[in-house]
NUMITI-491668 format. One record per residue (C-alpha): x, y, z; chain; residue in three letters. Coordinates in pm, whole numbers, plus 50000, padded with zeros to 5 digits. Layout:
r px=X; py=Y; pz=Z; ch=A; aa=Ala
...
This chain:
r px=07968; py=82350; pz=76712; ch=A; aa=Met
r px=07774; py=82252; pz=76400; ch=A; aa=Lys
r px=07677; py=82535; pz=76166; ch=A; aa=Pro
r px=07310; py=82618; pz=76180; ch=A; aa=Thr
r px=07107; py=82911; pz=76067; ch=A; aa=Lys
r px=07208; py=83260; pz=76179; ch=A; aa=Thr
r px=06974; py=83406; pz=76439; ch=A; aa=Asn
r px=06906; py=83776; pz=76472; ch=A; aa=Lys
r px=06763; py=83965; pz=76763; ch=A; aa=Gly
r px=06546; py=84277; pz=76756; ch=A; aa=Pro
r px=06851; py=84489; pz=76674; ch=A; aa=Asn
r px=06947; py=84262; pz=76385; ch=A; aa=Gln
r px=07273; py=84160; pz=76545; ch=A; aa=Gln
r px=07411; py=83849; pz=76379; ch=A; aa=Glu
r px=07464; py=83580; pz=76637; ch=A; aa=Ile
r px=07701; py=83287; pz=76618; ch=A; aa=Ala
r px=07554; py=82965; pz=76476; ch=A; aa=Pro
r px=07393; py=82748; pz=76739; ch=A; aa=Gly
r px=07322; py=83033; pz=76981; ch=A; aa=Met
r px=06996; py=82999; pz=77170; ch=A; aa=Leu
r px=06993; py=83369; pz=77252; ch=A; aa=Cys
r px=06773; py=83594; pz=77044; ch=A; aa=Cys
r px=06757; py=83901; pz=77264; ch=A; aa=Gly
r px=07022; py=84131; pz=77116; ch=A; aa=Gly
r px=07126; py=84441; pz=77309; ch=A; aa=Ser
r px=06914; py=84661; pz=77528; ch=A; aa=Lys
r px=06748; py=84922; pz=77317; ch=A; aa=Thr
r px=06806; py=85294; pz=77335; ch=A; aa=Gly
r px=07096; py=85533; pz=77289; ch=A; aa=Lys
r px=07216; py=85858; pz=77438; ch=A; aa=Arg
r px=07480; py=86117; pz=77360; ch=A; aa=Asn
r px=07432; py=86065; pz=76990; ch=A; aa=Arg
r px=07712; py=86186; pz=76769; ch=A; aa=Lys
r px=07641; py=86534; pz=76630; ch=A; aa=Pro
r px=07635; py=86606; pz=76259; ch=A; aa=Glu
r px=07949; py=86450; pz=76121; ch=A; aa=Asp
r px=08198; py=86667; pz=75935; ch=A; aa=Asp
r px=08472; py=86405; pz=75947; ch=A; aa=Gly
r px=08647; py=86547; pz=76252; ch=A; aa=His
r px=08664; py=86505; pz=76627; ch=A; aa=Asp
r px=08415; py=86691; pz=76840; ch=A; aa=Thr
r px=08375; py=86695; pz=77216; ch=A; aa=Val
r px=08122; py=86411; pz=77175; ch=A; aa=Thr
r px=08319; py=86161; pz=76977; ch=A; aa=Thr
r px=08149; py=85824; pz=76973; ch=A; aa=Cys
r px=07818; py=85663; pz=76896; ch=A; aa=Ile
r px=07682; py=85540; pz=77227; ch=A; aa=Asp
r px=07559; py=85182; pz=77214; ch=A; aa=Glu
r px=07749; py=85064; pz=77521; ch=A; aa=Tyr
r px=07494; py=84807; pz=77631; ch=A; aa=Arg
r px=07566; py=84442; pz=77705; ch=A; aa=Pro
r px=07363; py=84170; pz=77537; ch=A; aa=Ile
r px=07063; py=84077; pz=77751; ch=A; aa=Thr
r px=06968; py=83715; pz=77724; ch=A; aa=Cys
r px=06877; py=83453; pz=77982; ch=A; aa=Asp
r px=07124; py=83204; pz=77838; ch=A; aa=Ser
r px=07422; py=83444; pz=77824; ch=A; aa=Leu
r px=07614; py=83595; pz=78114; ch=A; aa=Lys
r px=07870; py=83872; pz=78078; ch=A; aa=Leu
r px=08180; py=83757; pz=78268; ch=A; aa=Val
r px=08455; py=83997; pz=78155; ch=A; aa=Gln
r px=08520; py=84321; pz=77970; ch=A; aa=Ile
r px=08848; py=84462; pz=77842; ch=A; aa=Gln
r px=08866; py=84823; pz=77728; ch=A; aa=Ile
r px=09153; py=84953; pz=77517; ch=A; aa=Val
r px=09117; py=85327; pz=77474; ch=A; aa=Phe
r px=09281; py=85640; pz=77346; ch=A; aa=Arg
r px=09336; py=85920; pz=77597; ch=A; aa=His
r px=09093; py=86210; pz=77611; ch=A; aa=Gly
r px=09129; py=86547; pz=77441; ch=A; aa=Ala
r px=09467; py=86717; pz=77479; ch=A; aa=Arg
r px=09658; py=87018; pz=77362; ch=A; aa=Thr
r px=09841; py=86978; pz=77027; ch=A; aa=Pro
r px=10176; py=86808; pz=76990; ch=A; aa=Leu
r px=10330; py=87041; pz=76732; ch=A; aa=Asn
r px=10318; py=87388; pz=76584; ch=A; aa=Phe
r px=10209; py=87408; pz=76221; ch=A; aa=Ile
r px=10390; py=87640; pz=75987; ch=A; aa=Arg
r px=10155; py=87888; pz=75823; ch=A; aa=Gly
r px=09885; py=87864; pz=76094; ch=A; aa=Leu
r px=09844; py=88125; pz=76364; ch=A; aa=Glu
r px=09890; py=87956; pz=76699; ch=A; aa=Glu
r px=09569; py=87884; pz=76889; ch=A; aa=Ala
r px=09523; py=87991; pz=77250; ch=A; aa=Thr
r px=09508; py=87728; pz=77524; ch=A; aa=Tyr
r px=09451; py=87876; pz=77869; ch=A; aa=Asp
r px=09663; py=87735; pz=78151; ch=A; aa=Ala
r px=09345; py=87645; pz=78340; ch=A; aa=Ser
r px=09283; py=87368; pz=78087; ch=A; aa=Leu
r px=09544; py=87167; pz=78276; ch=A; aa=Glu
r px=09352; py=87188; pz=78606; ch=A; aa=Asp
r px=09227; py=86859; pz=78751; ch=A; aa=Asp
r px=08854; py=86794; pz=78775; ch=A; aa=Leu
r px=08767; py=86765; pz=79148; ch=A; aa=Pro
r px=08552; py=86455; pz=79091; ch=A; aa=Glu
r px=08863; py=86267; pz=78973; ch=A; aa=Thr
r px=09065; py=86333; pz=79289; ch=A; aa=Asp
r px=09174; py=86009; pz=79455; ch=A; aa=Phe
r px=09511; py=85862; pz=79547; ch=A; aa=Glu
r px=09687; py=85689; pz=79259; ch=A; aa=Leu
r px=10051; py=85580; pz=79253; ch=A; aa=His
r px=10233; py=85509; pz=78926; ch=A; aa=Val
r px=10455; py=85203; pz=78974; ch=A; aa=Val
r px=10690; py=84994; pz=78764; ch=A; aa=Lys
r px=10525; py=84699; pz=78594; ch=A; aa=Phe
r px=10824; py=84479; pz=78672; ch=A; aa=Ala
r px=10846; py=84515; pz=79050; ch=A; aa=Asp
r px=10578; py=84757; pz=79177; ch=A; aa=Gly
r px=10827; py=85020; pz=79295; ch=A; aa=Thr
r px=10762; py=85390; pz=79224; ch=A; aa=Pro
r px=10802; py=85465; pz=78854; ch=A; aa=Ala
r px=10889; py=85832; pz=78877; ch=A; aa=Gly
r px=10845; py=86064; pz=78581; ch=A; aa=Lys
r px=10849; py=85937; pz=78226; ch=A; aa=Ser
r px=11165; py=86003; pz=78028; ch=A; aa=Val
r px=10940; py=86167; pz=77766; ch=A; aa=Met
r px=10767; py=86420; pz=77993; ch=A; aa=Glu
r px=11043; py=86684; pz=78017; ch=A; aa=Pro
r px=11048; py=86722; pz=77639; ch=A; aa=Asp
r px=10669; py=86736; pz=77618; ch=A; aa=Leu
r px=10630; py=86994; pz=77896; ch=A; aa=Arg
r px=10907; py=87212; pz=77755; ch=A; aa=Ala
r px=10674; py=87336; pz=77478; ch=A; aa=Arg
r px=10456; py=87614; pz=77614; ch=A; aa=Lys
r px=10155; py=87726; pz=77413; ch=A; aa=Leu
r px=09990; py=88063; pz=77373; ch=A; aa=Lys
r px=09767; py=88109; pz=77677; ch=A; aa=Gly
r px=09991; py=87924; pz=77922; ch=A; aa=Gly
r px=09908; py=87556; pz=77870; ch=A; aa=Ala
r px=10171; py=87309; pz=77758; ch=A; aa=His
r px=10181; py=87085; pz=77453; ch=A; aa=Ala
r px=10041; py=86730; pz=77468; ch=A; aa=Ser
r px=09863; py=86773; pz=77803; ch=A; aa=Met
r px=09524; py=86618; pz=77881; ch=A; aa=Leu
r px=09280; py=86905; pz=77928; ch=A; aa=Thr
r px=08967; py=86947; pz=78137; ch=A; aa=Thr
r px=08774; py=86865; pz=77820; ch=A; aa=Val
r px=08963; py=86537; pz=77785; ch=A; aa=Gly
r px=08922; py=86459; pz=78153; ch=A; aa=Gln
r px=08547; py=86505; pz=78116; ch=A; aa=Arg
r px=08540; py=86275; pz=77813; ch=A; aa=Gln
r px=08711; py=85998; pz=78009; ch=A; aa=Met
r px=08499; py=86055; pz=78320; ch=A; aa=Tyr
r px=08183; py=86036; pz=78110; ch=A; aa=Asp
r px=08303; py=85712; pz=77951; ch=A; aa=Leu
r px=08350; py=85581; pz=78304; ch=A; aa=Gly
r px=07991; py=85674; pz=78386; ch=A; aa=Leu
r px=07874; py=85472; pz=78086; ch=A; aa=Ile
r px=08075; py=85170; pz=78204; ch=A; aa=Val
r px=07930; py=85217; pz=78553; ch=A; aa=Arg
r px=07572; py=85224; pz=78424; ch=A; aa=Glu
r px=07582; py=84941; pz=78173; ch=A; aa=Phe
r px=07864; py=84706; pz=78270; ch=A; aa=Tyr
r px=07934; py=84714; pz=78643; ch=A; aa=Leu
r px=07587; py=84590; pz=78746; ch=A; aa=Pro
r px=07621; py=84297; pz=78505; ch=A; aa=Glu
r px=07963; py=84216; pz=78653; ch=A; aa=Leu
r px=07841; py=84274; pz=79011; ch=A; aa=Glu
r px=08103; py=84540; pz=79088; ch=A; aa=Leu
r px=08044; py=84845; pz=79310; ch=A; aa=Lys
r px=08389; py=84968; pz=79411; ch=A; aa=Tyr
r px=08745; py=84940; pz=79287; ch=A; aa=Phe
r px=08942; py=84635; pz=79390; ch=A; aa=Ser
r px=09266; py=84516; pz=79227; ch=A; aa=Pro
r px=09127; py=84166; pz=79266; ch=A; aa=Arg
r px=08852; py=84252; pz=79017; ch=A; aa=Asp
r px=09006; py=84527; pz=78802; ch=A; aa=Val
r px=09341; py=84526; pz=78622; ch=A; aa=Phe
r px=09475; py=84858; pz=78493; ch=A; aa=Ile
r px=09766; py=84959; pz=78271; ch=A; aa=Arg
r px=09881; py=85274; pz=78097; ch=A; aa=Ser
r px=10165; py=85399; pz=77886; ch=A; aa=Ser
r px=10407; py=85602; pz=78096; ch=A; aa=His
r px=10283; py=85937; pz=77967; ch=A; aa=Ile
r px=10093; py=86190; pz=78174; ch=A; aa=Glu
r px=09790; py=86223; pz=77945; ch=A; aa=Arg
r px=09723; py=85848; pz=77942; ch=A; aa=Thr
r px=09781; py=85820; pz=78318; ch=A; aa=Ile
r px=09534; py=86100; pz=78384; ch=A; aa=Lys
r px=09290; py=85949; pz=78136; ch=A; aa=Ser
r px=09270; py=85616; pz=78316; ch=A; aa=Ile
r px=09238; py=85796; pz=78647; ch=A; aa=Lys
r px=08939; py=85993; pz=78515; ch=A; aa=Cys
r px=08786; py=85678; pz=78367; ch=A; aa=Leu
r px=08816; py=85498; pz=78701; ch=A; aa=Leu
r px=08661; py=85793; pz=78886; ch=A; aa=Ala
r px=08365; py=85782; pz=78652; ch=A; aa=Gly
r px=08331; py=85405; pz=78685; ch=A; aa=Met
r px=08339; py=85380; pz=79063; ch=A; aa=Phe
r px=08322; py=85733; pz=79204; ch=A; aa=Gly
r px=08629; py=85877; pz=79373; ch=A; aa=Lys
r px=08489; py=85781; pz=79714; ch=A; aa=Glu
r px=08507; py=85412; pz=79614; ch=A; aa=Asn
r px=08858; py=85410; pz=79473; ch=A; aa=Met
r px=09080; py=85380; pz=79781; ch=A; aa=Asn
r px=08902; py=85120; pz=79996; ch=A; aa=Lys
r px=09213; py=84899; pz=79959; ch=A; aa=Tyr
r px=09464; py=85182; pz=79985; ch=A; aa=Gly
r px=09623; py=85386; pz=79705; ch=A; aa=Pro
r px=09548; py=85259; pz=79357; ch=A; aa=Val
r px=09864; py=85128; pz=79191; ch=A; aa=Lys
r px=09895; py=85188; pz=78817; ch=A; aa=Leu
r px=10172; py=84980; pz=78655; ch=A; aa=Pro
r px=10369; py=85122; pz=78363; ch=A; aa=Val
r px=10650; py=84973; pz=78158; ch=A; aa=Lys
r px=10990; py=85117; pz=78077; ch=A; aa=His
r px=10997; py=85288; pz=77738; ch=A; aa=Met
r px=11216; py=85016; pz=77588; ch=A; aa=Phe
r px=10973; py=84747; pz=77707; ch=A; aa=Glu
r px=10647; py=84924; pz=77624; ch=A; aa=Glu
r px=10394; py=84724; pz=77423; ch=A; aa=Asp
r px=10081; py=84934; pz=77463; ch=A; aa=Ile
r px=10165; py=85124; pz=77144; ch=A; aa=Phe
r px=10390; py=85055; pz=76841; ch=A; aa=Pro
r px=10737; py=85087; pz=76988; ch=A; aa=Asn
r px=11004; py=85178; pz=76733; ch=A; aa=Lys
r px=11261; py=85223; pz=77009; ch=A; aa=Leu
r px=11235; py=84858; pz=77110; ch=A; aa=Ala
r px=11183; py=84701; pz=76768; ch=A; aa=Cys
r px=11440; py=84760; pz=76489; ch=A; aa=Pro
r px=11223; py=84583; pz=76230; ch=A; aa=Ala
r px=10924; py=84803; pz=76308; ch=A; aa=Leu
r px=11142; py=85114; pz=76296; ch=A; aa=Arg
r px=11273; py=85017; pz=75953; ch=A; aa=Leu
r px=10925; py=84946; pz=75810; ch=A; aa=Ile
r px=10777; py=85267; pz=75950; ch=A; aa=Val
r px=11068; py=85484; pz=75834; ch=A; aa=Asp
r px=11058; py=85333; pz=75486; ch=A; aa=Met
r px=10683; py=85386; pz=75467; ch=A; aa=Thr
r px=10711; py=85752; pz=75566; ch=A; aa=Leu
r px=10997; py=85804; pz=75321; ch=A; aa=Ala
r px=10776; py=85681; pz=75037; ch=A; aa=Thr
r px=10443; py=85818; pz=75158; ch=A; aa=Ile
r px=10411; py=86037; pz=74848; ch=A; aa=Asp
r px=10356; py=85716; pz=74658; ch=A; aa=Gly
r px=09999; py=85706; pz=74788; ch=A; aa=Leu
r px=09766; py=85813; pz=74504; ch=A; aa=Pro
r px=09714; py=86190; pz=74503; ch=A; aa=Gly
r px=09910; py=86241; pz=74824; ch=A; aa=Phe
r px=10183; py=86465; pz=74682; ch=A; aa=Lys
r px=09938; py=86683; pz=74490; ch=A; aa=Gln
r px=09718; py=86726; pz=74797; ch=A; aa=Asp
r px=10019; py=86839; pz=75000; ch=A; aa=Arg
r px=10103; py=87091; pz=74728; ch=A; aa=Tyr
r px=09746; py=87224; pz=74745; ch=A; aa=Thr
r px=09752; py=87265; pz=75122; ch=A; aa=Leu
r px=10094; py=87430; pz=75121; ch=A; aa=Cys
r px=09954; py=87690; pz=74883; ch=A; aa=Lys
r px=09650; py=87740; pz=75108; ch=A; aa=Ala
r px=09879; py=87791; pz=75408; ch=A; aa=Leu
r px=10104; py=88030; pz=75219; ch=A; aa=Gly
r px=10417; py=87824; pz=75273; ch=A; aa=Ile
r px=10663; py=87692; pz=75010; ch=A; aa=Pro
r px=10501; py=87417; pz=74808; ch=A; aa=Thr
r px=10803; py=87192; pz=74862; ch=A; aa=Asn
r px=10758; py=87207; pz=75240; ch=A; aa=Ser
r px=10746; py=86877; pz=75426; ch=A; aa=Asp
r px=10393; py=86934; pz=75552; ch=A; aa=Met
r px=10258; py=86640; pz=75754; ch=A; aa=Asp
r px=09886; py=86567; pz=75721; ch=A; aa=Phe
r px=09877; py=86386; pz=76056; ch=A; aa=Ala
r px=10037; py=86678; pz=76241; ch=A; aa=Cys
r px=09809; py=86926; pz=76064; ch=A; aa=Leu
r px=09503; py=86724; pz=76158; ch=A; aa=Arg
r px=09623; py=86700; pz=76517; ch=A; aa=Asp
r px=09650; py=87078; pz=76545; ch=A; aa=Asp
r px=09307; py=87135; pz=76388; ch=A; aa=Ile
r px=09129; py=86874; pz=76600; ch=A; aa=Val
r px=09283; py=87012; pz=76919; ch=A; aa=Ser
r px=09158; py=87359; pz=76823; ch=A; aa=Arg
r px=08798; py=87270; pz=76746; ch=A; aa=Ile
r px=08768; py=87032; pz=77040; ch=A; aa=Thr
r px=08853; py=87322; pz=77270; ch=A; aa=His
r px=08615; py=87569; pz=77111; ch=A; aa=Gly
r px=08830; py=87743; pz=76850; ch=A; aa=Ala
r px=08722; py=87793; pz=76491; ch=A; aa=Glu
r px=08840; py=87574; pz=76209; ch=A; aa=Tyr
r px=09127; py=87764; pz=76035; ch=A; aa=Pro
r px=08952; py=87961; pz=75760; ch=A; aa=Ala
r px=09206; py=87897; pz=75480; ch=A; aa=Pro
r px=09167; py=87522; pz=75530; ch=A; aa=Leu
r px=08787; py=87494; pz=75551; ch=A; aa=Val
r px=08756; py=87388; pz=75184; ch=A; aa=Pro
r px=09001; py=87106; pz=75249; ch=A; aa=Tyr
r px=08849; py=86943; pz=75557; ch=A; aa=Lys
r px=08789; py=86608; pz=75391; ch=A; aa=Lys
r px=09128; py=86612; pz=75218; ch=A; aa=Met
r px=09308; py=86665; pz=75548; ch=A; aa=Ile
r px=09108; py=86402; pz=75734; ch=A; aa=Glu
r px=09138; py=86141; pz=75459; ch=A; aa=Asp
r px=09512; py=86185; pz=75407; ch=A; aa=Asn
r px=09584; py=86179; pz=75780; ch=A; aa=Ala
r px=09393; py=85851; pz=75810; ch=A; aa=Ala
r px=09573; py=85715; pz=75503; ch=A; aa=Arg
r px=09904; py=85804; pz=75669; ch=A; aa=Thr
r px=09841; py=85623; pz=75997; ch=A; aa=Ile
r px=09704; py=85323; pz=75808; ch=A; aa=His
r px=10006; py=85308; pz=75577; ch=A; aa=Ala
r px=10245; py=85338; pz=75870; ch=A; aa=Val
r px=10087; py=85078; pz=76098; ch=A; aa=Tyr
r px=09923; py=84849; pz=75843; ch=A; aa=Ala
r px=10200; py=84864; pz=75581; ch=A; aa=Gly
r px=10219; py=84939; pz=75210; ch=A; aa=Arg
r px=10466; py=84679; pz=75087; ch=A; aa=Ala
r px=10222; py=84406; pz=74987; ch=A; aa=Gly
r px=10046; py=84150; pz=75203; ch=A; aa=Ala
r px=10360; py=84044; pz=75392; ch=A; aa=Arg
r px=10449; py=84401; pz=75475; ch=A; aa=Gly
r px=10101; py=84471; pz=75603; ch=A; aa=Arg
r px=10100; py=84163; pz=75823; ch=A; aa=His
r px=10449; py=84227; pz=75962; ch=A; aa=Asp
r px=10397; py=84586; pz=76063; ch=A; aa=Val
r px=10055; py=84529; pz=76221; ch=A; aa=Thr
r px=10183; py=84229; pz=76413; ch=A; aa=Arg
r px=10491; py=84414; pz=76537; ch=A; aa=Leu
r px=10278; py=84716; pz=76628; ch=A; aa=Ser
r px=10012; py=84548; pz=76841; ch=A; aa=Ile
r px=10085; py=84173; pz=76859; ch=A; aa=Gly
r px=10197; py=84168; pz=77222; ch=A; aa=Gln
r px=09895; py=84359; pz=77349; ch=A; aa=Leu
r px=09659; py=84144; pz=77142; ch=A; aa=Leu
r px=09817; py=83837; pz=77298; ch=A; aa=Tyr
r px=09755; py=83983; pz=77646; ch=A; aa=Ser
r px=09389; py=84039; pz=77561; ch=A; aa=Ile
r px=09346; py=83682; pz=77439; ch=A; aa=Leu
r px=09540; py=83552; pz=77741; ch=A; aa=Phe
r px=09300; py=83735; pz=77974; ch=A; aa=Asn
r px=08997; py=83596; pz=77793; ch=A; aa=Ile
r px=09122; py=83239; pz=77796; ch=A; aa=Glu
r px=09224; py=83252; pz=78161; ch=A; aa=Asn
r px=08885; py=83390; pz=78259; ch=A; aa=Arg
r px=08714; py=83116; pz=78058; ch=A; aa=Ala
r px=08927; py=82856; pz=78238; ch=A; aa=Glu
r px=08864; py=83014; pz=78584; ch=A; aa=Asp
r px=09234; py=83088; pz=78623; ch=A; aa=Lys
r px=09198; py=83456; pz=78710; ch=A; aa=Met
r px=08960; py=83666; pz=78914; ch=A; aa=Ser
r px=08970; py=83995; pz=78726; ch=A; aa=Gln
r px=08648; py=84090; pz=78549; ch=A; aa=Lys
r px=08767; py=84424; pz=78407; ch=A; aa=Val
r px=09088; py=84512; pz=78222; ch=A; aa=Phe
r px=09164; py=84872; pz=78127; ch=A; aa=Leu
r px=09445; py=84973; pz=77889; ch=A; aa=Tyr
r px=09512; py=85344; pz=77848; ch=A; aa=Ser
r px=09687; py=85412; pz=77519; ch=A; aa=Gly
r px=09695; py=85621; pz=77206; ch=A; aa=His
r px=09556; py=85657; pz=76855; ch=A; aa=Asp
r px=09854; py=85448; pz=76745; ch=A; aa=Thr
r px=09733; py=85175; pz=76984; ch=A; aa=Thr
r px=09387; py=85159; pz=76829; ch=A; aa=Leu
r px=09472; py=85194; pz=76460; ch=A; aa=Ala
r px=09672; py=84869; pz=76420; ch=A; aa=Pro
r px=09436; py=84687; pz=76656; ch=A; aa=Met
r px=09141; py=84785; pz=76436; ch=A; aa=Leu
r px=09335; py=84657; pz=76135; ch=A; aa=Val
r px=09409; py=84325; pz=76308; ch=A; aa=Ala
r px=09041; py=84285; pz=76398; ch=A; aa=Leu
r px=08940; py=84362; pz=76039; ch=A; aa=Gly
r px=08729; py=84664; pz=76138; ch=A; aa=Ile
r px=08950; py=84957; pz=76034; ch=A; aa=Trp
r px=08722; py=85220; pz=75879; ch=A; aa=Asp
r px=08987; py=85458; pz=75740; ch=A; aa=Phe
r px=08905; py=85722; pz=76000; ch=A; aa=Arg
r px=09150; py=85848; pz=76259; ch=A; aa=Trp
r px=09056; py=85719; pz=76608; ch=A; aa=Pro
r px=08911; py=86022; pz=76791; ch=A; aa=Pro
r px=08990; py=86136; pz=77143; ch=A; aa=Phe
r px=08852; py=85884; pz=77396; ch=A; aa=Ala
r px=08794; py=85625; pz=77120; ch=A; aa=Ala
r px=08779; py=85275; pz=77262; ch=A; aa=Asn
r px=08762; py=84908; pz=77174; ch=A; aa=Ile
r px=08567; py=84690; pz=77417; ch=A; aa=Ile
r px=08605; py=84313; pz=77427; ch=A; aa=Tyr
r px=08304; py=84152; pz=77596; ch=A; aa=Glu
r px=08325; py=83788; pz=77707; ch=A; aa=Leu
r px=08001; py=83594; pz=77754; ch=A; aa=Tyr
r px=07937; py=83249; pz=77898; ch=A; aa=Lys
r px=07642; py=83048; pz=77769; ch=A; aa=Gln
r px=07474; py=82893; pz=78070; ch=A; aa=Ser
r px=07341; py=82572; pz=77918; ch=A; aa=Asp
r px=07657; py=82473; pz=77726; ch=A; aa=Thr
r px=07932; py=82655; pz=77921; ch=A; aa=Ser
r px=08068; py=82779; pz=77590; ch=A; aa=Glu
r px=08219; py=83126; pz=77560; ch=A; aa=Tyr
r px=08154; py=83401; pz=77307; ch=A; aa=Tyr
r px=08323; py=83732; pz=77230; ch=A; aa=Val
r px=08170; py=84057; pz=77112; ch=A; aa=Arg
r px=08381; py=84356; pz=77005; ch=A; aa=Val
r px=08260; py=84716; pz=77012; ch=A; aa=Leu
r px=08436; py=85019; pz=76869; ch=A; aa=Tyr
r px=08323; py=85352; pz=77011; ch=A; aa=Cys
r px=08013; py=85180; pz=77141; ch=A; aa=Gly
r px=07916; py=85020; pz=76811; ch=A; aa=Glu
r px=07913; py=84638; pz=76788; ch=A; aa=Pro
r px=08139; py=84522; pz=76505; ch=A; aa=Lys
r px=08133; py=84210; pz=76293; ch=A; aa=Lys
r px=08448; py=84002; pz=76324; ch=A; aa=Ile
r px=08562; py=83653; pz=76231; ch=A; aa=Gly
r px=08473; py=83442; pz=75927; ch=A; aa=Gln
r px=08197; py=83474; pz=75840; ch=A; aa=Pro
r px=08180; py=83821; pz=76000; ch=A; aa=Pro
r px=07922; py=83845; pz=76279; ch=A; aa=Arg
r px=07856; py=84034; pz=76599; ch=A; aa=Ile
r px=07893; py=83751; pz=76849; ch=A; aa=Leu
r px=08154; py=83484; pz=76779; ch=A; aa=Val
r px=08263; py=83167; pz=76960; ch=A; aa=Pro
r px=08588; py=83201; pz=77150; ch=A; aa=Leu
r px=08765; py=82954; pz=76920; ch=A; aa=Asp
r px=08669; py=83158; pz=76617; ch=A; aa=Glu
r px=08784; py=83480; pz=76781; ch=A; aa=Phe
r px=09116; py=83316; pz=76860; ch=A; aa=Arg
r px=09160; py=83205; pz=76499; ch=A; aa=Arg
r px=09074; py=83549; pz=76364; ch=A; aa=Ser
r px=09350; py=83729; pz=76556; ch=A; aa=Ile
r px=09606; py=83447; pz=76567; ch=A; aa=His
r px=09814; py=83571; pz=76268; ch=A; aa=Pro
r px=09887; py=83893; pz=76457; ch=A; aa=Tyr
r px=09977; py=83755; pz=76799; ch=A; aa=Leu
r px=10325; py=83778; pz=76949; ch=A; aa=Ile
r px=10369; py=83555; pz=77252; ch=A; aa=Met
r px=10609; py=83626; pz=77538; ch=A; aa=Pro
r px=10962; py=83544; pz=77433; ch=A; aa=Gly
r px=10893; py=83589; pz=77062; ch=A; aa=Glu
r px=10919; py=83968; pz=77041; ch=A; aa=Tyr
r px=11296; py=84005; pz=77029; ch=A; aa=Val
r px=11327; py=83753; pz=76747; ch=A; aa=Gln
r px=11028; py=83900; pz=76561; ch=A; aa=Ala
r px=11190; py=84243; pz=76576; ch=A; aa=Cys
r px=11522; py=84146; pz=76424; ch=A; aa=Thr
r px=11593; py=84289; pz=76081; ch=A; aa=Leu
r px=11683; py=83941; pz=75955; ch=A; aa=Gln
r px=11325; py=83836; pz=76022; ch=A; aa=Asn
r px=11211; py=84070; pz=75742; ch=A; aa=Leu
r px=11432; py=83915; pz=75478; ch=A; aa=Glu
């Protein structure tokens, strides 16, 4: 396609050169993000989930990669009084009640419980809930996201009820992500439309084969890079002094190994479920948020120069990125029927993916955060275009950066981070880092 002038629609979205479309997205927003203090709230994302409307463009596929909804905290924080999480927070919302079976990705047989769940459920919190569990608040977040998909995307894709022929689903083998995708599906189709073809089957991978989040267990090279990064994290400018300041605020020894990411996790879980921000830490809100985001970026985008950054991001998310591109290309070549792909993951899924897309904003991905890949077909040329949204906001990708990019350009932009089937074992060898 020959470069021509850049067109912009009413919403000033930059369109790929040569596009005949000038319509932009449907106007209007809802559920606007409340006043931003740099932290998660129950409403987490700007809502601009609206496909491009243009006579010459047709939406033919969406893929949504999302973090689970709000949950109870993962860890206790020394120096902070434990927050109360009532056991009723683990109740299931009735509108999400349909039959779903978790099966092995490899052969479709029952997957059973995750090897991680016993350890997670062993930690009981004040009030009766357990650590790391999706709560009714998180279920509602995911259900509401499903309602948005139902309103704006399903009519464009001509979908009314769940069918495995049209919708592909995957989750990590952890209860909070499994429940999250179940709630999302209930919001998308309504529970009454979920079992027309029998129980919904949700495939999960064995922990040593998992690629929906950075998997240190399966990848020795990734484990080495991550461990080395964490061991030298105090090398980030101001990091060590900020930890010293917070340790003093918490009344714990200033040489304590206080983790900004764990501290942030505890605080966000509290305020998302209605508790107050811990008073001693109020003056340090921005410090905590910034250093937590710096931590996850350093860990999954690397600190050891350009090669280190590329290696760790590729090893963290390269297989999943390849799957996303594979789905796009197969849909463009009419080799698959699915119009919707849903991947239920974690903050550590989104962070390296945002880095690979070039849209990392140095903010921790909030509960229910999501990346949507929209695939459009241009009717008069049969060419395909990709648009990427993060938390409902269209993002500029590619070179030059723009909102809607040709498929070839999208492919080139993510190619350095892709890991194709059969390459992962070799990519993960320690010798590959030498």
